[in-house]
N, C-alpha and C positions, 0 to 999 in steps of 0.2 A: 658403556651405555647405562643409563639409569632405567629402572623399570617401575612403572606405575601399576599398582594392583588395587582393585576395588571389589568390595563385597566378598572378601575371603576370610573364613573363620579360622583362628588359631586354636590348636588343640589344647594347649596349656590354659589359655583363657577360657576355653570351653569348660574345662574341669572346675575352674574357679567359679564360673557362673553357675554351674550345676550345684556346687556345694552351698553357695549363698542362697540359691533358690530353695534347696532342701531345708535349710535352717528357717527360711522365711515360712515355708509350709508348716514346719513343726510348730512355730509360734502361733500361726494363724489358723491351724486346722480345727482347734476347738472353738474358735470364735465364729468363723464364717466358712463352714465346710463347702457349701455349694459354690460360693464365689471363688474360693481357692482352686477348686477343680476347673472352673471355667477359665481362670487366668492361666493355669497350667496348660490347658489344651491350646489356648490362643498362642502362647509363647512357643510351644512345640511346633505349631503350624507355621508360624512366622519363621522360626529357625530352619524348618525343613525347606521352605521356599527359598530363603536367602542362600542356603548352602548349595543349591543346584547350579548357580550361574556365577562365573568368574570372568572378569575382563582385565586386560593388561595391554600396555604399549611398550615397544622396545626403547623408545626415547621420547622425551618431551621437548627437545630442542633440535631443530633442523635448519639447514640452509634452504634457500628458495629452490624448489623443485626436487628436493630429496624425498625419499620414501619413508613413511612411518608404517611399521608393522603393528596393526591393531588386532588382538586376539580375543575371541570369546570362547570360553570353555564351559560346556554343559555336561553335568553328570545326571543321568536319568536311567529309568528302567528301559530294557530293550524293547518293550512294547509301547513306549511313549512316542508321541508325534511331536517333533521339534521343528520349529520354523524360525529361520534366521532372517535378519533384515536384508533386503536387497534394494538395489538402486542407490541414488544419491541421498542417502539418509544421514550422511556425515557432514552436510554443509555447516559452516563455510569451507570445510576441507573437501577435496575432490577424491573420489574413489578411482584410482588408476588401474586396480586389478582386484577381483574378488576370487580368492583361491578356493580350491575344492575343500570340502569338509574332511578332516582326518578323524577316523573312527577307531576306537579300541574297545575291547570287551573284557569284562572281569566278572565272572559268575553271572548273575542276572542283571548286572549294571552295564552301562555303556558310557564312554566318555567321548564327547564330540568337541573338536577344536576347529573353529572357523576363523580364517585369517583374512584380513583386508589390507590392501596397500593404499595408503592415503598420502596426499601431498597438498601443497599450497604454493602458488607462484607470486604471492605478494607478501612482503615482510610485515611483521606485526604480531600481536598476541591473539590467539584464537582458542576456541574451546570445542573439543569433540563432544557433541551432544549425547545425551543418554540414548542408548539403543534398546529397542523393544524385541524381546524374544518370547515366542509363544510356545508353551509346553502343555499339550492336551487342553487347549483353549484357555489356559491360565497365562496371564501376562506377567513377564519379568522385565526389569529394566536394569541397565548397567549405570555406573556412575559417570558423570561428565569428567573430561580430562582437559586441563589447560595445556596448550601447546604454544611454543614460542618459535616463530619463523624469522630467521636472521638474513640480512643482506650478505651478498658475497663482496667482500672488500676488494677494490681494484686500485692499485697504486699507479697512477698515470705518470709519476716521476720515474718509475723503474720500467714500466712497460712502454716501449717505444711505439709511436703511431706512424704508420706508413701510408703513402698514397696508394690508391687502387692501381694495380699494374695494368698496362695496356694489353690488348689482345695480341697473341703471338701466333704466327702461322706454324702449324705442326705438319709433319710429314704424314702422308697417307699410310694407314697401317699396312703391314706386309700382307701379301696375298695368301689366304688360307686355302691350301690345296685340299685339305681333308673335308672341308665343307662342300667343295665342288665335286668330290669323288663320287658320292651317291648319285648325283645327277649325271655325271659323266658315264658311270656304269649303266644307268638306265638308258641314256641316249645310245650307247654302244650296243646294248641288248636289243633295243628297238631297231637300230640300224641293221644288226645282224639278222634279225627275223625278217625284216623287209627284203634284205639282200638275198636271203635263202629262198624266199617265195619267188622273187624275180628270177633267180637262177634256175629254180625248178621249172618255172613257166617257160623259160628259154629252152631248157633241155627237152621238155615235152613238145614244144613247137618245132625244134630241130628234128626230133624223132619222127614227128608226123611228116616233115618234108622228105626225110630219107626213107619213109615207108614204101615198100615195094607194092606193085599192084596185087590184088587179091589172089589171082591164080598163081603168079610167080612166088608170092609169099608162102602159099600152101605147099608148093613143090619144095621150096628150100627148107621149110619146117619138117617135111617128111624125110628129106635127106639127112637132116640133123638127127631125127629120131632113129634112123637106120644106123647112124654112127654111135649111138648111145649103147651102154652096157646093161640096160634094164633087163633084157631077155636073158643074157648070160648070168646075171645076178639073181634071176628068178624074181624080179620085181614087177609082177604083172599089173599091180595097181597103178604104179607110176607110169608104166608103158601105156596102158589104156587111157589114163588121164590125159597124157600128151596127145594121143591119137584122136580122142573125141574133141579136145579143144581145137586141134588143127582143122577138122572138118566143120565144126560149128563156127569157128572164126571165119572160115571161107564163106559159108552160107550167110553169116551175119553181114559181111561186107558186100556180097554179090547178090543175094536173094532176099533174105529176111533180116531186118535190123534187130529183131528180138531173139535171134537164134541162140546167142550166148546165154541169155537168162531163161530160156525155155527148157521144160522137161522133155524127155524123149517123146512122150505121147503128144505133147503140144506141138513140137517141131514137125513130127510126121503128119499130124493133122493139117497144119498150115501148108506143108508142101503139097499134099493132095488137093487142098483147096485152090492153091495157085495153079496146079495142073488142070483142074476142072474148069477154072475160070479162064484158061487160055493164056495166062500171063507167062508161064514157063512150060516148055515141052519136056517135062521130066519123063524118063522111062520108068514104067511101073516096077520093073525088076530092080532098078536102082533104089527106089523108095523102100522096097521090101528088104533089100540087103542092108540099107542104112539103118532101118528099124531093128534088124537082128543084131547088127554090130553095136548099136547104142545100148540095147537092152543087155547084151552080153557084158558090155563095159560097166553098166550099172551093177550087175552081179559081182563083177570083180572088185569094183571100188567100194561098194557098200555092204556086200555079203561076204567079202573076203574069199571069194572063190578063186582058186589057183587055175590059171589057164596055161595049157602047154604052148611051147614056143612055136610049133608049127601052125596052130590055130591063130596065134597072134600075127604071124607073118601073113597068113591068108587074109585076115581082116585088114591088115595094113595095105595089101595090094588092092583089096576091094575098095577101100577108101580112096585110093589114088584114081581108080577107074571111075568112081562116082564123081570125083572132082572134075575129071576130064570130060565126062558126059555132061555135067552141069555147065561147065565152061562153054561147051559147044551149044548148049541149049539156051544160053543167055543171049537175047537178041542184041544186035548192034544198035547203038543209040542213033536216032535220026538227027537231021540237022536242027530241027526245032528243039529237041532235047539237049543237043550240044549247046545251042544258043542260050536256052534257059539255064543250063548248068553254068555257062560262062557268066551270065548275069548274076546267078546265085553266088558264084565264087567272088565276083566283084563286090557284091553287097556284103558278103562275109568279110572281105578284105577291108572295106570301109568301116564295118562294125568293129573289127579288130583294131583299126587305126584309132577310132573314136575311143574305144576302151583303153587303148594305150595312153591317149591324151588325158582321159579321166584319171587313170592311175598315176600319171605323172603329176597332174594337178593336185590330187589328194596327197601325194608324197611331198610336194613342195609346201602345201598348207600345213601338213603334219610337222615338217621340218621347221617351218616358221613358228608354229605354236610351241614346239619343244624348245626352240631357241629362246622364245619369249619367256617361257616358264623358267628356264635356267637363268636367264639374265635378270628376270624379276626377283628370283630367289636370292640372287647375289646382291644386286643393286637396289632392290625394292620395286614393287609393282607401280608405285606412284612415279618413280623415275622412268620406268619403262613407258608408262602412259605419256609422260611429258616428252620423252624422246621421240615417240611415234607420232603423237598428235600435236606436239608443240605446246608450250606454256609461256605466255607473254610475261607473266609475273616471275616465273623462274628465271627467264632470260634477264629480266631487270635485276633480280636479287643477286644472281651469281655472275652477272657481267661486270664490266668496268664502271666504276663510279667516279664522278668528277666533283671536286671541291672548288667553288668559284665565288667571286664577289659580285654583287649586283647593286646598282643604283647608288644614290648618295642622299642621306647617310647609308653606308654600305650594309647589306645583309649578306652574310657569309653562310653558305650551307652546302651540303653534299647531296647530289642527286644522281640517278642512273643515266640521265640525259641532260645535256647542257641546255639551260634556259636561253631563249632568244627574245630579243626586244619585241614587244607586242603593242599594237595600237588599240588599247582598251581604255575607254573613258572611265576614270574613277570619279564617282559623284561627290559633290561637296557635302559636307556635314555641318551640323549646327555649330556655330561659333568657330569654324575652321576657315582660315584664309589661306588658300593654296597658292603657293608660289611656283612650284614645278613638280611634275610627277614622272616617274620612270616605272614601266611595267615590263616584266619578263615572265615567260611561261613556256611550258612544254606539254604537249598533248592537248586534249579538249575534254569537255564534260562527258562526251559519249564514249571516250576511250577508257581502257582499264585504269590508267593513271593520269592525273592532271595536277600539275604543280604551277602555282602562280606566286610571284614575288613582286611587291610594289613598294616603292619608296617615295615619300611625298615630303617636300620641303614646304614648311608653312611660315607664315609671318607671326604665328603665335609662339609665346614662350611655353615651356613645359608645364608651368603652373596653370596655363589657360586651357590646356587640352583635356577634354573629357572623352574617354574611350568608348563609353556606351553609345553615344550618337554615331560615332564612327563604325562601331560594330553593327548597329541597325542599318546603316547605309550599305555596308559590305554585304549583309545578308539580303537586303532588298535587291542589290545588283545581281546576286546569284539567282534569285527568283526571276528577275527580268531575263536572264540568259537561259532559263529553261528548268530551273529547280522547282519541283512540285511537291506538295505534301511534306514540307520541311519540318523536321523535328530539331529543336534547338535547345542545347544545354550550355550554360555559361559558368565559367569559374576563373579565378585569378590564376596566372601562370607566370613562371619565372624560368629563365634559361639556367644552364649549368654555371654561368658566370654571375648569376644573381640578378639579372635584369628582369624587372617585373613587367607584366603585361596582362592582357585579357584574352581568354581563349573561349571559342565557341566550337561545339562539336555535335554531331548527330548524324542524321541520314535523310535522304530525299530521293524522289524519283526524277528521272531526267526526261524531259519532253524532246521528241525528235521531229515534231511537226505533224500536221494533219490529225491532231488528237491522239497521237500514238506516243507511248512511253517505252523506255528500255525495260526489258524483262527483269533484269537484276537491279536491286536498289544500289544507290551510291552512298558511300560514307564520306564524311568530310571532317577536317580539323582546320580551324581558322585562328591564327594568332595575330594580335595587334599590339604594337609597342609604340610608346610616345616618348621622345627625347626632346632636348632643347632644339626647337625649330625643326622638328622632324617626326614623321609618322611612318612606321614600317609595318608591312603586312605580309604574312606567309599563309598560303592556302594549299592544302593537299586534299584532293578528291580521289577516291579509289573504290573499286568494286571488290568486296571481300570474297576471296577464293578459299578462305579457311586454312591456308598454308603459308603463303608468301606475302600477301598484300599488307597485312598488319605489320609485319617485320619491316617492309619497305617504308611504310608510313612512319613508324617509330624511328627508323634510322635517319630519315630526313628531318623529322622534328627535333630529335636529340642532337643533330649536328648544327642547329641554328646558332649563329654567333652574330652579334651586332657591333657596328662601329659606334663607339661612345663619342658623342659630341662634346667638345670642350666648353665648359661654362666660363663665365666671366671671372670667377674666383680661381679656376684651375684651367 
């Protein structure tokens, strides 16, 4: 590569310049001393300024699009403020990248190297303009550099040209299990948690069904306590904990529903209140004995007082007597209470049934949501939405398409639905003598997709047909059929076979009667072709869904082929 350098001082030349300049001063010093000193200072100042900035390029000849490395080197004091050019200051060349400044230090000096990547996409001769560098509010400029941009030679005799290959069906990519694994683990985890909660609820419900009546439960619990080894192992705390829980649980189920959560003083106070109120005929001696047993148990449990086995057995016997006396004191329920209890149980059963339905519904909804999230993550949430709510455009785009011929002269095109013959009057246009007309369509203006093809045989020759009046007539017919606020753009059009025609496209609102219009705007594309004794029209109207509709329209328009009428010469 060649290197271009600008404003760089050679040391050998510098010494020669200094020698010449010293001789000059020697000859002139006696003549004009003040002028010599002034010239010396000016030259030293200019030399100092020019010696600080250097520019270079790695090459002056490139191909179109290749990169030129343009370097600016500045030598200055470490306290100097240096500002490099930024932005598109290299026009007509373009800056494709501005590299970071490379800084090196030597004593009290610093060397700054700024690189730029430049290019040009048109061949020819160009010049990199002078660049301005500011050092402590002093302006320095680099030299301009001529650049030659060459074309890339292409030998078409050696490089073969091929037709565009048709679309090829490819197999669906293999199923990626590892992408599904996190969702599968999450679903199994949620299922396990829900299953455990339902299993525990079932266990609790079955335990309640199997629960003995309060009195029998207390007696069985006392018998189990007798068979334990707490007293033999001198575990007074555990023994009294079980004993107080048995009597409190019995009172909780039979007398006071807050007995298990109450302290000793609170429980004894409520039992006295129930006796004084006439609700339960407790024996005063039983209340005193229970108070003594519970307080002794508190000392054993919380004050770690060891109790002898004999006293523990006496307390156990006293608890059984208290339970027996309380059971006798509990009044038998009346018929009204039994009836109320039965109604209450029935209400509770209905409430449980409703709760069961709610849990089942929530479970089903959660399962549906989880399934939707997993399916949407794999297939895409747009696909999930289309599968659940349906998408007319998706069905048309991904369904079966039909390639058919319509009218005479024939119009050949591919559509998602086969067009059927329609009785729609095609208006006459200026200077057009209609001999016969065939119209085919699918859908309507109020539906997501409307396709219309008409072929008209005329008595005019091709040279006599002007497409502009025909286009005006076709657009007027659209307005007559309900198109409002129509926006029209026109341009020339040609098929892939090179048949030229006129195209109009834009958008409009569709009237549905009673001064009402469709919420969504409709977009249209209208093609007109004129051949020897024939006029052909293709109209596509669609509502833009942002995903499939434009692709459907393009596929229909790009598939249009026309039957070429034979001329007299051919």
